[in-house]
C-alpha positions in Angstrom: 147.0 -59.6 311.8 145.3 -57.0 309.5 144.6 -58.4 306.0 146.1 -56.2 303.2 143.0 -56.3 301.0 140.7 -54.5 303.4 139.4 -51.0 302.9 141.1 -49.2 305.8 139.0 -46.0 305.5 135.8 -48.1 305.4 136.7 -50.0 308.5 137.8 -46.8 310.3 134.5 -45.1 309.4 132.5 -48.0 310.9 134.6 -48.1 314.0 134.0 -44.3 314.5 130.3 -44.9 313.9 130.2 -47.6 316.6 132.0 -45.3 319.0 130.2 -42.1 318.1 126.9 -41.6 316.4 125.8 -45.2 316.8 126.6 -45.2 320.6 123.0 -45.4 321.7 121.7 -47.5 318.8 122.5 -51.2 319.3 121.0 -52.1 315.9 123.2 -49.6 314.0 126.2 -50.8 316.1 125.5 -54.4 315.1 125.2 -53.4 311.5 128.5 -51.7 311.5 130.1 -54.7 313.3 128.7 -56.9 310.5 130.1 -54.6 307.8 133.5 -54.6 309.4 133.5 -58.4 309.7 132.4 -58.8 306.1 135.1 -56.5 304.8 137.7 -58.4 306.8 136.3 -61.8 305.8 135.4 -62.7 309.3 131.7 -63.6 308.7 130.2 -66.6 307.0 126.5 -65.8 307.1 123.9 -63.1 307.2 124.4 -62.4 310.9 127.4 -62.5 313.2 127.7 -65.5 315.5 129.0 -65.0 319.0 132.4 -66.3 317.9 132.4 -64.0 314.8 131.4 -61.1 317.0 134.3 -61.8 319.4 136.7 -62.2 316.5 135.5 -58.9 315.0 136.0 -57.1 318.4 139.5 -58.6 318.5 140.1 -57.4 314.9 138.9 -53.9 315.8 141.4 -53.7 318.7 144.2 -54.9 316.4 143.2 -52.5 313.7 143.1 -49.5 316.1 146.6 -50.4 317.3 148.1 -50.9 313.8 149.9 -48.0 312.0 147.5 -48.4 309.0 144.5 -48.3 311.4 145.7 -45.3 313.2 146.2 -43.4 309.9 142.8 -44.4 308.6 141.0 -43.4 311.9 142.8 -40.1 311.9 141.8 -39.4 308.3 138.2 -40.4 308.9 138.0 -38.2 312.0 139.1 -35.2 310.0 136.8 -36.1 307.2 133.8 -36.4 309.6 134.7 -33.0 311.3 134.8 -31.4 307.8 131.5 -33.0 306.9 129.8 -31.9 310.1 131.2 -28.3 309.7 130.0 -28.2 306.1 126.5 -29.4 307.1 126.3 -26.7 309.9 127.3 -24.0 307.5 124.6 -25.2 305.0 122.0 -25.0 307.8 123.1 -21.5 308.8 122.9 -20.4 305.1 119.3 -21.6 304.8 118.1 -19.7 307.9 
């Protein structure tokens, strides 16, 4: 079950980071996992335990399947595409 108090866009952003730009960076992936777990009240300490990591992965799957999660992920994908496009235009302008 997805808690109502979570920041859906924040969670979606970190899911997309794990699956995208953090794909080859285990430390960054773990950091995003911790931030998701923290936002969803799934972590009790400074680092994820194996149990908390498993619960976070389960939460991510549930989030991605939920209507709220799908909307937030769609929104954040569009936001990221817009951000990347803007950055590319800024680089072209500087050249």
